[in-house]
All heavy atoms as a GROMACS GRO file, in nm:
protein
  562
    1MET      N    1  -1.134   2.631  -7.341
    1MET     CA    2  -1.028   2.654  -7.250
    1MET      C    3  -0.958   2.526  -7.211
    1MET      O    4  -1.022   2.420  -7.197
    1MET     CB    5  -1.097   2.711  -7.120
    1MET     CG    6  -0.994   2.738  -7.006
    1MET     SD    7  -1.084   2.761  -6.865
    1MET     CE    8  -1.046   2.870  -6.774
    2ILE      N    9  -0.826   2.532  -7.211
    2ILE     CA   10  -0.748   2.407  -7.194
    2ILE      C   11  -0.682   2.428  -7.048
    2ILE      O   12  -0.624   2.523  -7.019
    2ILE     CB   13  -0.641   2.394  -7.296
    2ILE    CG1   14  -0.706   2.367  -7.427
    2ILE    CG2   15  -0.542   2.268  -7.264
    2ILE    CD1   16  -0.610   2.366  -7.539
    3ILE      N   17  -0.702   2.319  -6.969
    3ILE     CA   18  -0.641   2.322  -6.831
    3ILE      C   19  -0.533   2.217  -6.833
    3ILE      O   20  -0.545   2.108  -6.872
    3ILE     CB   21  -0.752   2.285  -6.723
    3ILE    CG1   22  -0.868   2.386  -6.725
    3ILE    CG2   23  -0.682   2.270  -6.584
    3ILE    CD1   24  -0.975   2.355  -6.626
    4ASN      N   25  -0.422   2.266  -6.792
    4ASN     CA   26  -0.305   2.184  -6.794
    4ASN      C   27  -0.276   2.132  -6.650
    4ASN      O   28  -0.246   2.199  -6.560
    4ASN     CB   29  -0.174   2.266  -6.835
    4ASN     CG   30  -0.075   2.190  -6.907
    4ASN    OD1   31  -0.084   2.073  -6.926
    4ASN    ND2   32   0.027   2.258  -6.952
    5HIS      N   33  -0.291   1.994  -6.639
    5HIS     CA   34  -0.263   1.941  -6.508
    5HIS      C   35  -0.123   1.884  -6.507
    5HIS      O   36  -0.084   1.815  -6.593
    5HIS     CB   37  -0.367   1.825  -6.487
    5HIS     CG   38  -0.493   1.870  -6.429
    5HIS    ND1   39  -0.520   1.878  -6.299
    5HIS    CD2   40  -0.607   1.924  -6.488
    5HIS    CE1   41  -0.638   1.924  -6.271
    5HIS    NE2   42  -0.693   1.952  -6.395
    6ASN      N   43  -0.054   1.900  -6.403
    6ASN     CA   44   0.075   1.841  -6.370
    6ASN      C   45   0.058   1.717  -6.289
    6ASN      O   46   0.023   1.730  -6.166
    6ASN     CB   47   0.165   1.937  -6.302
    6ASN     CG   48   0.309   1.894  -6.284
    6ASN    OD1   49   0.323   1.773  -6.281
    6ASN    ND2   50   0.397   1.980  -6.262
    7GLN      N   51   0.054   1.595  -6.347
    7GLN     CA   52   0.032   1.474  -6.272
    7GLN      C   53   0.122   1.452  -6.152
    7GLN      O   54   0.094   1.406  -6.055
    7GLN     CB   55   0.034   1.356  -6.368
    7GLN     CG   56  -0.085   1.357  -6.461
    7GLN     CD   57  -0.081   1.236  -6.545
    7GLN    OE1   58   0.020   1.187  -6.592
    7GLN    NE2   59  -0.200   1.184  -6.586
    8GLU      N   60   0.251   1.491  -6.183
    8GLU     CA   61   0.344   1.475  -6.067
    8GLU      C   62   0.310   1.553  -5.944
    8GLU      O   63   0.318   1.511  -5.834
    8GLU     CB   64   0.487   1.509  -6.111
    8GLU     CG   65   0.604   1.482  -6.007
    8GLU     CD   66   0.730   1.506  -6.061
    8GLU    OE1   67   0.753   1.469  -6.177
    8GLU    OE2   68   0.819   1.541  -5.979
    9SER      N   69   0.267   1.676  -5.979
    9SER     CA   70   0.225   1.765  -5.862
    9SER      C   71   0.098   1.708  -5.796
    9SER      O   72   0.097   1.707  -5.669
    9SER     CB   73   0.198   1.902  -5.907
    9SER     OG   74   0.147   1.985  -5.816
   10ASP      N   75   0.007   1.665  -5.866
   10ASP     CA   76  -0.112   1.601  -5.817
   10ASP      C   77  -0.068   1.480  -5.728
   10ASP      O   78  -0.130   1.458  -5.621
   10ASP     CB   79  -0.205   1.560  -5.925
   10ASP     CG   80  -0.279   1.679  -5.987
   10ASP    OD1   81  -0.261   1.798  -5.937
   10ASP    OD2   82  -0.339   1.667  -6.102
   11SER      N   83   0.017   1.398  -5.775
   11SER     CA   84   0.061   1.285  -5.705
   11SER      C   85   0.121   1.318  -5.572
   11SER      O   86   0.104   1.250  -5.470
   11SER     CB   87   0.156   1.198  -5.794
   11SER     OG   88   0.204   1.091  -5.726
   12GLN      N   89   0.201   1.430  -5.574
   12GLN     CA   90   0.277   1.472  -5.443
   12GLN      C   91   0.175   1.520  -5.351
   12GLN      O   92   0.176   1.487  -5.228
   12GLN     CB   93   0.376   1.577  -5.490
   12GLN     CG   94   0.491   1.530  -5.549
   12GLN     CD   95   0.596   1.636  -5.599
   12GLN    OE1   96   0.548   1.754  -5.594
   12GLN    NE2   97   0.702   1.604  -5.634
   13GLU      N   98   0.063   1.587  -5.403
   13GLU     CA   99  -0.039   1.638  -5.312
   13GLU      C  100  -0.113   1.528  -5.254
   13GLU      O  101  -0.142   1.535  -5.124
   13GLU     CB  102  -0.129   1.733  -5.384
   13GLU     CG  103  -0.068   1.870  -5.417
   13GLU     CD  104  -0.164   1.961  -5.488
   13GLU    OE1  105  -0.284   1.936  -5.480
   13GLU    OE2  106  -0.107   2.051  -5.560
   14ASN      N  107  -0.152   1.423  -5.328
   14ASN     CA  108  -0.220   1.309  -5.269
   14ASN      C  109  -0.140   1.245  -5.163
   14ASN      O  110  -0.197   1.188  -5.071
   14ASN     CB  111  -0.258   1.214  -5.384
   14ASN     CG  112  -0.363   1.272  -5.476
   14ASN    OD1  113  -0.444   1.357  -5.432
   14ASN    ND2  114  -0.375   1.228  -5.593
   15SER      N  115  -0.005   1.227  -5.188
   15SER     CA  116   0.080   1.159  -5.095
   15SER      C  117   0.081   1.226  -4.961
   15SER      O  118   0.072   1.176  -4.860
   15SER     CB  119   0.231   1.153  -5.141
   15SER     OG  120   0.236   1.062  -5.262
   16MET      N  121   0.088   1.362  -4.970
   16MET     CA  122   0.088   1.438  -4.848
   16MET      C  123  -0.046   1.434  -4.774
   16MET      O  124  -0.055   1.425  -4.649
   16MET     CB  125   0.123   1.581  -4.881
   16MET     CG  126   0.267   1.599  -4.942
   16MET     SD  127   0.378   1.514  -4.849
   16MET     CE  128   0.486   1.665  -4.797
   17GLN      N  129  -0.159   1.438  -4.838
   17GLN     CA  130  -0.289   1.424  -4.782
   17GLN      C  131  -0.319   1.294  -4.724
   17GLN      O  132  -0.389   1.292  -4.626
   17GLN     CB  133  -0.395   1.456  -4.891
   17GLN     CG  134  -0.395   1.599  -4.937
   17GLN     CD  135  -0.494   1.625  -5.059
   17GLN    OE1  136  -0.548   1.534  -5.111
   17GLN    NE2  137  -0.510   1.748  -5.094
   18ASP      N  138  -0.254   1.189  -4.778
   18ASP     CA  139  -0.282   1.054  -4.727
   18ASP      C  140  -0.185   1.015  -4.608
   18ASP      O  141  -0.191   0.909  -4.556
   18ASP     CB  142  -0.264   0.949  -4.834
   18ASP     CG  143  -0.361   0.961  -4.939
   18ASP    OD1  144  -0.468   1.021  -4.910
   18ASP    OD2  145  -0.343   0.916  -5.055
   19MET      N  146  -0.095   1.114  -4.568
   19MET     CA  147  -0.003   1.080  -4.466
   19MET      C  148  -0.067   1.067  -4.334
   19MET      O  149  -0.141   1.164  -4.296
   19MET     CB  150   0.108   1.197  -4.469
   19MET     CG  151   0.246   1.147  -4.437
   19MET     SD  152   0.356   1.290  -4.436
   19MET     CE  153   0.398   1.309  -4.597
   20PRO      N  154  -0.036   0.975  -4.253
   20PRO     CA  155  -0.089   0.960  -4.116
   20PRO      C  156  -0.037   1.083  -4.044
   20PRO      O  157   0.078   1.118  -4.044
   20PRO     CB  158  -0.020   0.837  -4.053
   20PRO     CG  159   0.014   0.749  -4.184
   20PRO     CD  160   0.043   0.853  -4.286
   21LEU      N  161  -0.127   1.139  -3.965
   21LEU     CA  162  -0.108   1.255  -3.887
   21LEU      C  163   0.019   1.244  -3.783
   21LEU      O  164   0.102   1.333  -3.785
   21LEU     CB  165  -0.233   1.290  -3.802
   21LEU     CG  166  -0.232   1.434  -3.747
   21LEU    CD1  167  -0.210   1.539  -3.856
   21LEU    CD2  168  -0.362   1.452  -3.678
   22GLY      N  169   0.027   1.135  -3.718
   22GLY     CA  170   0.139   1.109  -3.625
   22GLY      C  171   0.277   1.099  -3.701
   22GLY      O  172   0.374   1.162  -3.648
   23PHE      N  173   0.273   1.049  -3.814
   23PHE     CA  174   0.390   1.048  -3.904
   23PHE      C  175   0.427   1.185  -3.946
   23PHE      O  176   0.546   1.233  -3.932
   23PHE     CB  177   0.376   0.956  -4.027
   23PHE     CG  178   0.495   0.954  -4.127
   23PHE    CD1  179   0.613   0.898  -4.087
   23PHE    CD2  180   0.474   1.008  -4.249
   23PHE    CE1  181   0.723   0.900  -4.178
   23PHE    CE2  182   0.583   1.012  -4.343
   23PHE     CZ  183   0.705   0.948  -4.304
   24SER      N  184   0.327   1.267  -3.989
   24SER     CA  185   0.358   1.409  -4.035
   24SER      C  186   0.419   1.486  -3.930
   24SER      O  187   0.521   1.560  -3.942
   24SER     CB  188   0.224   1.477  -4.074
   24SER     OG  189   0.167   1.403  -4.183
   25PHE      N  190   0.358   1.484  -3.805
   25PHE     CA  191   0.409   1.563  -3.684
   25PHE      C  192   0.556   1.516  -3.656
   25PHE      O  193   0.637   1.604  -3.628
   25PHE     CB  194   0.316   1.553  -3.574
   25PHE     CG  195   0.198   1.624  -3.579
   25PHE    CD1  196   0.083   1.580  -3.528
   25PHE    CD2  197   0.190   1.748  -3.647
   25PHE    CE1  198  -0.043   1.648  -3.537
   25PHE    CE2  199   0.072   1.822  -3.656
   25PHE     CZ  200  -0.050   1.766  -3.607
   26THR      N  201   0.577   1.380  -3.641
   26THR     CA  202   0.710   1.327  -3.606
   26THR      C  203   0.813   1.372  -3.714
   26THR      O  204   0.919   1.408  -3.680
   26THR     CB  205   0.699   1.182  -3.588
   26THR    OG1  206   0.595   1.160  -3.487
   26THR    CG2  207   0.833   1.130  -3.525
   27LEU      N  208   0.777   1.356  -3.840
   27LEU     CA  209   0.868   1.383  -3.948
   27LEU      C  210   0.903   1.526  -3.940
   27LEU      O  211   1.016   1.569  -3.959
   27LEU     CB  212   0.792   1.349  -4.080
   27LEU     CG  213   0.887   1.362  -4.210
   27LEU    CD1  214   0.994   1.267  -4.208
   27LEU    CD2  215   0.797   1.350  -4.329
   28ALA      N  216   0.806   1.620  -3.913
   28ALA     CA  217   0.832   1.757  -3.905
   28ALA      C  218   0.936   1.805  -3.802
   28ALA      O  219   1.001   1.904  -3.796
   28ALA     CB  220   0.708   1.843  -3.883
   29THR      N  221   0.953   1.723  -3.696
   29THR     CA  222   1.052   1.745  -3.587
   29THR      C  223   1.188   1.691  -3.613
   29THR      O  224   1.276   1.713  -3.524
   29THR     CB  225   0.991   1.688  -3.453
   29THR    OG1  226   0.989   1.550  -3.459
   29THR    CG2  227   0.856   1.739  -3.415
   30ASN      N  228   1.207   1.623  -3.724
   30ASN     CA  229   1.333   1.566  -3.755
   30ASN      C  230   1.380   1.617  -3.900
   30ASN      O  231   1.330   1.566  -3.998
   30ASN     CB  232   1.326   1.420  -3.747
   30ASN     CG  233   1.464   1.342  -3.770
   30ASN    OD1  234   1.549   1.382  -3.842
   30ASN    ND2  235   1.470   1.224  -3.693
   31GLN      N  236   1.482   1.710  -3.900
   31GLN     CA  237   1.515   1.775  -4.021
   31GLN      C  238   1.583   1.662  -4.114
   31GLN      O  239   1.568   1.678  -4.240
   31GLN     CB  240   1.605   1.891  -3.993
   31GLN     CG  241   1.534   2.009  -3.938
   31GLN     CD  242   1.632   2.119  -3.914
   31GLN    OE1  243   1.757   2.114  -3.924
   31GLN    NE2  244   1.573   2.242  -3.880
   32GLU      N  245   1.667   1.577  -4.058
   32GLU     CA  246   1.727   1.486  -4.150
   32GLU      C  247   1.633   1.383  -4.207
   32GLU      O  248   1.646   1.354  -4.326
   32GLU     CB  249   1.839   1.408  -4.061
   32GLU     CG  250   1.945   1.491  -4.013
   32GLU     CD  251   2.042   1.415  -3.917
   32GLU    OE1  252   1.988   1.321  -3.856
   32GLU    OE2  253   2.157   1.466  -3.890
   33ALA      N  254   1.535   1.346  -4.127
   33ALA     CA  255   1.435   1.250  -4.183
   33ALA      C  256   1.351   1.322  -4.294
   33ALA      O  257   1.310   1.271  -4.389
   33ALA     CB  258   1.340   1.200  -4.071
   34MET      N  259   1.324   1.460  -4.262
   34MET     CA  260   1.247   1.544  -4.367
   34MET      C  261   1.313   1.542  -4.491
   34MET      O  262   1.252   1.528  -4.591
   34MET     CB  263   1.206   1.666  -4.290
   34MET     CG  264   1.134   1.762  -4.390
   34MET     SD  265   0.961   1.714  -4.393
   34MET     CE  266   0.886   1.805  -4.260
   35ALA      N  267   1.450   1.565  -4.480
   35ALA     CA  268   1.528   1.586  -4.602
   35ALA      C  269   1.526   1.446  -4.677
   35ALA      O  270   1.528   1.440  -4.803
   35ALA     CB  271   1.663   1.630  -4.569
   36SER      N  272   1.544   1.342  -4.600
   36SER     CA  273   1.552   1.203  -4.666
   36SER      C  274   1.430   1.182  -4.744
   36SER      O  275   1.424   1.130  -4.860
   36SER     CB  276   1.585   1.100  -4.563
   36SER     OG  277   1.719   1.118  -4.513
   37PHE      N  278   1.314   1.200  -4.668
   37PHE     CA  279   1.182   1.178  -4.727
   37PHE      C  280   1.160   1.261  -4.853
   37PHE      O  281   1.111   1.214  -4.946
   37PHE     CB  282   1.077   1.207  -4.618
   37PHE     CG  283   0.938   1.172  -4.665
   37PHE    CD1  284   0.897   1.040  -4.664
   37PHE    CD2  285   0.840   1.263  -4.703
   37PHE    CE1  286   0.764   1.000  -4.705
   37PHE    CE2  287   0.715   1.240  -4.740
   37PHE     CZ  288   0.676   1.099  -4.750
   38ALA      N  289   1.196   1.387  -4.845
   38ALA     CA  290   1.180   1.490  -4.958
   38ALA      C  291   1.250   1.429  -5.084
   38ALA      O  292   1.205   1.448  -5.186
   38ALA     CB  293   1.228   1.618  -4.914
   39ASN      N  294   1.361   1.367  -5.057
   39ASN     CA  295   1.448   1.322  -5.172
   39ASN      C  296   1.401   1.183  -5.231
   39ASN      O  297   1.461   1.126  -5.329
   39ASN     CB  298   1.598   1.316  -5.131
   39ASN     CG  299   1.658   1.451  -5.119
   39ASN    OD1  300   1.627   1.549  -5.194
   39ASN    ND2  301   1.739   1.478  -5.016
   40MET      N  302   1.309   1.120  -5.168
   40MET     CA  303   1.268   0.990  -5.212
   40MET      C  304   1.176   1.002  -5.338
   40MET      O  305   1.116   1.109  -5.358
   40MET     CB  306   1.181   0.921  -5.097
   40MET     CG  307   1.249   0.873  -4.983
   40MET     SD  308   1.139   0.804  -4.868
   40MET     CE  309   1.253   0.767  -4.742
   41SER      N  310   1.165   0.903  -5.417
   41SER     CA  311   1.081   0.892  -5.536
   41SER      C  312   0.934   0.882  -5.480
   41SER      O  313   0.910   0.853  -5.361
   41SER     CB  314   1.103   0.773  -5.620
   41SER     OG  315   1.078   0.661  -5.551
   42GLU      N  316   0.833   0.909  -5.560
   42GLU     CA  317   0.694   0.902  -5.520
   42GLU      C  318   0.659   0.768  -5.467
   42GLU      O  319   0.594   0.740  -5.377
   42GLU     CB  320   0.604   0.953  -5.627
   42GLU     CG  321   0.602   1.095  -5.655
   42GLU     CD  322   0.567   1.167  -5.518
   42GLU    OE1  323   0.460   1.141  -5.463
   42GLU    OE2  324   0.644   1.262  -5.494
   43SER      N  325   0.720   0.660  -5.537
   43SER     CA  326   0.704   0.520  -5.505
   43SER      C  327   0.757   0.489  -5.367
   43SER      O  328   0.691   0.428  -5.286
   43SER     CB  329   0.760   0.428  -5.612
   43SER     OG  330   0.750   0.292  -5.567
   44GLU      N  331   0.876   0.528  -5.342
   44GLU     CA  332   0.945   0.521  -5.208
   44GLU      C  333   0.860   0.597  -5.094
   44GLU      O  334   0.826   0.534  -4.990
   44GLU     CB  335   1.082   0.577  -5.210
   44GLU     CG  336   1.177   0.491  -5.295
   44GLU     CD  337   1.306   0.564  -5.305
   44GLU    OE1  338   1.310   0.683  -5.319
   44GLU    OE2  339   1.407   0.491  -5.314
   45LYS      N  340   0.806   0.710  -5.131
   45LYS     CA  341   0.731   0.789  -5.030
   45LYS      C  342   0.599   0.710  -5.007
   45LYS      O  343   0.563   0.694  -4.884
   45LYS     CB  344   0.686   0.921  -5.081
   45LYS     CG  345   0.812   1.018  -5.089
   45LYS     CD  346   0.761   1.149  -5.149
   45LYS     CE  347   0.883   1.251  -5.141
   45LYS     NZ  348   0.850   1.367  -5.212
   46ARG      N  349   0.536   0.648  -5.108
   46ARG     CA  350   0.411   0.578  -5.080
   46ARG      C  351   0.446   0.454  -4.990
   46ARG      O  352   0.360   0.419  -4.889
   46ARG     CB  353   0.348   0.528  -5.209
   46ARG     CG  354   0.271   0.636  -5.279
   46ARG     CD  355   0.188   0.580  -5.395
   46ARG     NE  356   0.273   0.537  -5.496
   46ARG     CZ  357   0.319   0.599  -5.607
   46ARG    NH1  358   0.288   0.730  -5.615
   46ARG    NH2  359   0.397   0.547  -5.695
   47GLN      N  360   0.554   0.384  -5.006
   47GLN     CA  361   0.593   0.268  -4.932
   47GLN      C  362   0.610   0.313  -4.781
   47GLN      O  363   0.571   0.240  -4.692
   47GLN     CB  364   0.719   0.200  -4.987
   47GLN     CG  365   0.695   0.136  -5.124
   47GLN     CD  366   0.837   0.087  -5.176
   47GLN    OE1  367   0.938   0.086  -5.117
   47GLN    NE2  368   0.815   0.020  -5.302
   48VAL      N  369   0.672   0.422  -4.769
   48VAL     CA  370   0.711   0.476  -4.621
   48VAL      C  371   0.578   0.503  -4.562
   48VAL      O  372   0.553   0.472  -4.445
   48VAL     CB  373   0.807   0.589  -4.631
   48VAL    CG1  374   0.810   0.657  -4.496
   48VAL    CG2  375   0.951   0.544  -4.677
   49ILE      N  376   0.486   0.580  -4.635
   49ILE     CA  377   0.354   0.620  -4.573
   49ILE      C  378   0.283   0.492  -4.544
   49ILE      O  379   0.220   0.484  -4.435
   49ILE     CB  380   0.286   0.701  -4.678
   49ILE    CG1  381   0.361   0.847  -4.674
   49ILE    CG2  382   0.138   0.723  -4.628
   49ILE    CD1  383   0.312   0.937  -4.791
   50GLU      N  384   0.277   0.396  -4.622
   50GLU     CA  385   0.214   0.266  -4.592
   50GLU      C  386   0.261   0.193  -4.466
   50GLU      O  387   0.195   0.149  -4.382
   50GLU     CB  388   0.210   0.159  -4.708
   50GLU     CG  389   0.115   0.206  -4.826
   50GLU     CD  390  -0.022   0.213  -4.776
   50GLU    OE1  391  -0.079   0.123  -4.714
   50GLU    OE2  392  -0.090   0.325  -4.797
   51ALA      N  393   0.393   0.197  -4.452
   51ALA     CA  394   0.465   0.141  -4.341
   51ALA      C  395   0.421   0.218  -4.215
   51ALA      O  396   0.396   0.154  -4.107
   51ALA     CB  397   0.621   0.138  -4.351
   52ALA      N  398   0.417   0.350  -4.228
   52ALA     CA  399   0.377   0.439  -4.111
   52ALA      C  400   0.234   0.411  -4.058
   52ALA      O  401   0.204   0.428  -3.939
   52ALA     CB  402   0.402   0.579  -4.153
   53ARG      N  403   0.142   0.370  -4.156
   53ARG     CA  404   0.008   0.341  -4.114
   53ARG      C  405  -0.006   0.222  -4.013
   53ARG      O  406  -0.095   0.224  -3.932
   53ARG     CB  407  -0.076   0.299  -4.228
   53ARG     CG  408  -0.110   0.419  -4.312
   53ARG     CD  409  -0.205   0.356  -4.441
   53ARG     NE  410  -0.265   0.459  -4.527
   53ARG     CZ  411  -0.228   0.569  -4.575
   53ARG    NH1  412  -0.107   0.614  -4.540
   53ARG    NH2  413  -0.292   0.634  -4.664
   54SER      N  414   0.100   0.133  -4.016
   54SER     CA  415   0.090   0.015  -3.928
   54SER      C  416   0.151   0.044  -3.790
   54SER      O  417   0.137  -0.038  -3.699
   54SER     CB  418   0.145  -0.098  -3.994
   54SER     OG  419   0.296  -0.079  -3.997
   55ILE      N  420   0.200   0.159  -3.773
   55ILE     CA  421   0.269   0.195  -3.636
   55ILE      C  422   0.160   0.243  -3.538
   55ILE      O  423   0.073   0.322  -3.571
   55ILE     CB  424   0.381   0.294  -3.662
   55ILE    CG1  425   0.485   0.232  -3.751
   55ILE    CG2  426   0.432   0.345  -3.530
   55ILE    CD1  427   0.590   0.335  -3.790
   56GLU      N  428   0.177   0.187  -3.423
   56GLU     CA  429   0.062   0.199  -3.324
   56GLU      C  430   0.104   0.292  -3.202
   56GLU      O  431   0.018   0.348  -3.135
   56GLU     CB  432   0.016   0.070  -3.263
   56GLU     CG  433  -0.043  -0.013  -3.378
   56GLU     CD  434  -0.098  -0.142  -3.322
   56GLU    OE1  435  -0.074  -0.172  -3.207
   56GLU    OE2  436  -0.147  -0.220  -3.404
   57THR      N  437   0.233   0.315  -3.174
   57THR     CA  438   0.273   0.396  -3.060
   57THR      C  439   0.363   0.506  -3.101
   57THR      O  440   0.427   0.511  -3.212
   57THR     CB  441   0.351   0.320  -2.955
   57THR    OG1  442   0.478   0.277  -3.009
   57THR    CG2  443   0.264   0.185  -2.914
   58LYS      N  444   0.360   0.622  -3.022
   58LYS     CA  445   0.457   0.736  -3.044
   58LYS      C  446   0.598   0.690  -3.049
   58LYS      O  447   0.671   0.747  -3.135
   58LYS     CB  448   0.423   0.837  -2.926
   58LYS     CG  449   0.495   0.966  -2.948
   58LYS     CD  450   0.453   1.064  -2.843
   58LYS     CE  451   0.530   1.189  -2.858
   58LYS     NZ  452   0.488   1.295  -2.756
   59HIS      N  453   0.634   0.606  -2.958
   59HIS     CA  454   0.769   0.556  -2.945
   59HIS      C  455   0.815   0.493  -3.081
   59HIS      O  456   0.921   0.504  -3.135
   59HIS     CB  457   0.806   0.476  -2.823
   59HIS     CG  458   0.936   0.415  -2.821
   59HIS    ND1  459   1.039   0.496  -2.790
   59HIS    CD2  460   0.982   0.290  -2.847
   59HIS    CE1  461   1.152   0.429  -2.788
   59HIS    NE2  462   1.119   0.301  -2.816
   60GLU      N  463   0.725   0.394  -3.134
   60GLU     CA  464   0.763   0.324  -3.250
   60GLU      C  465   0.768   0.421  -3.364
   60GLU      O  466   0.856   0.410  -3.455
   60GLU     CB  467   0.650   0.227  -3.280
   60GLU     CG  468   0.651   0.098  -3.198
   60GLU     CD  469   0.525   0.015  -3.226
   60GLU    OE1  470   0.422   0.063  -3.279
   60GLU    OE2  471   0.530  -0.101  -3.192
   61MET      N  472   0.679   0.519  -3.374
   61MET     CA  473   0.679   0.628  -3.486
   61MET      C  474   0.804   0.706  -3.477
   61MET      O  475   0.871   0.735  -3.579
   61MET     CB  476   0.554   0.723  -3.473
   61MET     CG  477   0.546   0.816  -3.588
   61MET     SD  478   0.516   0.724  -3.749
   61MET     CE  479   0.348   0.691  -3.731
   62GLN      N  480   0.842   0.731  -3.357
   62GLN     CA  481   0.974   0.817  -3.342
   62GLN      C  482   1.093   0.732  -3.394
   62GLN      O  483   1.171   0.785  -3.468
   62GLN     CB  484   0.990   0.855  -3.197
   62GLN     CG  485   1.117   0.951  -3.175
   62GLN     CD  486   1.091   1.088  -3.240
   62GLN    OE1  487   1.002   1.159  -3.212
   62GLN    NE2  488   1.182   1.124  -3.331
   63SER      N  489   1.097   0.606  -3.352
   63SER     CA  490   1.206   0.519  -3.400
   63SER      C  491   1.202   0.512  -3.551
   63SER      O  492   1.312   0.509  -3.623
   63SER     CB  493   1.194   0.385  -3.337
   63SER     OG  494   1.228   0.390  -3.201
   64PHE      N  495   1.084   0.498  -3.609
   64PHE     CA  496   1.064   0.486  -3.749
   64PHE      C  497   1.113   0.604  -3.833
   64PHE      O  498   1.190   0.592  -3.925
   64PHE     CB  499   0.921   0.455  -3.778
   64PHE     CG  500   0.889   0.443  -3.934
   64PHE    CD1  501   0.924   0.330  -4.005
   64PHE    CD2  502   0.804   0.533  -4.002
   64PHE    CE1  503   0.889   0.313  -4.141
   64PHE    CE2  504   0.782   0.522  -4.135
   64PHE     CZ  505   0.818   0.412  -4.204
   65VAL      N  506   1.078   0.724  -3.773
   65VAL     CA  507   1.118   0.844  -3.850
   65VAL      C  508   1.273   0.868  -3.827
   65VAL      O  509   1.341   0.907  -3.925
   65VAL     CB  510   1.039   0.972  -3.784
   65VAL    CG1  511   1.094   1.098  -3.836
   65VAL    CG2  512   0.889   0.949  -3.832
   66ASP      N  513   1.321   0.828  -3.703
   66ASP     CA  514   1.471   0.844  -3.686
   66ASP      C  515   1.541   0.761  -3.778
   66ASP      O  516   1.648   0.799  -3.834
   66ASP     CB  517   1.497   0.802  -3.547
   66ASP     CG  518   1.459   0.906  -3.439
   66ASP    OD1  519   1.417   1.018  -3.483
   66ASP    OD2  520   1.460   0.874  -3.318
   67SER      N  521   1.492   0.634  -3.822
   67SER     CA  522   1.557   0.558  -3.905
   67SER      C  523   1.549   0.615  -4.049
   67SER      O  524   1.645   0.587  -4.128
   67SER     CB  525   1.494   0.420  -3.908
   67SER     OG  526   1.364   0.411  -3.973
   68ILE      N  527   1.446   0.683  -4.088
   68ILE     CA  528   1.448   0.747  -4.220
   68ILE      C  529   1.549   0.858  -4.218
   68ILE      O  530   1.621   0.869  -4.328
   68ILE     CB  531   1.307   0.821  -4.241
   68ILE    CG1  532   1.208   0.713  -4.258
   68ILE    CG2  533   1.314   0.902  -4.367
   68ILE    CD1  534   1.056   0.755  -4.248
   69GLY      N  535   1.586   0.915  -4.112
   69GLY     CA  536   1.689   1.030  -4.116
   69GLY      C  537   1.825   0.969  -4.128
   69GLY      O  538   1.912   1.044  -4.168
   70LYS      N  539   1.846   0.845  -4.094
   70LYS     CA  540   1.969   0.785  -4.116
   70LYS      C  541   2.003   0.726  -4.247
   70LYS      O  542   2.107   0.665  -4.272
   70LYS     CB  543   1.982   0.675  -4.005
   70LYS     CG  544   1.977   0.734  -3.865
   70LYS     CD  545   1.985   0.621  -3.753
   70LYS     CE  546   1.979   0.678  -3.624
   70LYS     NZ  547   1.956   0.576  -3.521
   71LEU      N  548   1.899   0.743  -4.338
   71LEU     CA  549   1.916   0.688  -4.473
   71LEU      C  550   2.017   0.776  -4.553
   71LEU      O  551   2.057   0.734  -4.658
   71LEU     CB  552   1.785   0.673  -4.545
   71LEU     CG  553   1.696   0.581  -4.480
   71LEU    CD1  554   1.546   0.587  -4.558
   71LEU    CD2  555   1.744   0.436  -4.501
   72THR      N  556   2.040   0.897  -4.523
   72THR     CA  557   2.121   0.988  -4.603
   72THR      C  558   2.271   0.953  -4.594
   72THR      O  559   2.322   0.903  -4.504
   72THR     CB  560   2.099   1.138  -4.557
   72THR    OG1  561   2.124   1.161  -4.428
   72THR    CG2  562   1.961   1.177  -4.601
   0.00000   0.00000   0.00000
């Protein structure tokens, strides 16, 4: 039996699982930011997720996500 793995799909799933919870929730409330994030390459998404990990307050996270929405 041969199992065909799609590495890109696995990479996307890993990115989503590694996402900080506060970032996920805040991103979900901002459609423009969500669209910008969805259009990023996997490398860009990883960079954004790493940056989100260093954010400590809800206000900072909101500002960060809002800035992602302005990238379009």
